[in-house]
N, C-alpha and C positions, 0 to 999 in steps of 0.2 A: 523445513518450507520438503509441500507434499510437490512433485508438476508442475512447477512457478519455475518460469525464466523473471530473470531478474538482469535490470538491466546496470552497466559502466555507473558505477561511483554512489550507487544507488546504497542505503545501511535499510538498515531490520533490527532492531532491540528488543529482543525478547517478544515476537511476537507474532504468527504463526500464517502459512501461507503458500494456498491451500489453490491448482490448479489457476492459474495464473497471470498473467506480464502486467510483467512490476518494470517500467522506462528510466532512462539513465537521468544519475543529479534527485530522487528519490527520499523522503522521510518520514522513514518510519518508528513512529512512536509506544516504546510496551504497550505490554496486553495486549492487538492489535488481532482483529481475524481477519482475514484475506479472502471471501475466495468463494473462487469463478469469476473471477472482475480484471478490468485493463483501466492501470493507471502512467498514464500517462507520464512523460519528462518535465522535471525542477516539479511536482505538488509536493505539500506537506503536505501528510497524516498524525496531529496529534494522535496519544494514548489513546484505550482504554475503546477506540475504531472499534463497531462491528455491522464487516459492509459485504455483502454477498450477491454476487452479478451485478457489480457497477461498472463506471462506465466513466471515468474522468481524466477531461484533456488535463490539455499542459498547466503548466505556475496554478492553479486550484489550492486550497488550501484547508484542507479539510481540521476544521475546529475537532478539540480533544470529547467522546462520550457521541461523535456522533451515529447512530446506529438504520 
């Protein structure tokens, strides 16, 4: 993680997070790259996702492989 804020209870599994804000109780699967994004509370991000400059609202599910 580089220059990122991660909320309480969040889990980042073998992924890269740069210049982003991750809310509480967020789950990020392995192999993801998240850059310059805001991920709000309770979101689930599947594995191998590439998210750049995204704002994701609360309690969303992002499918594996999303770019």
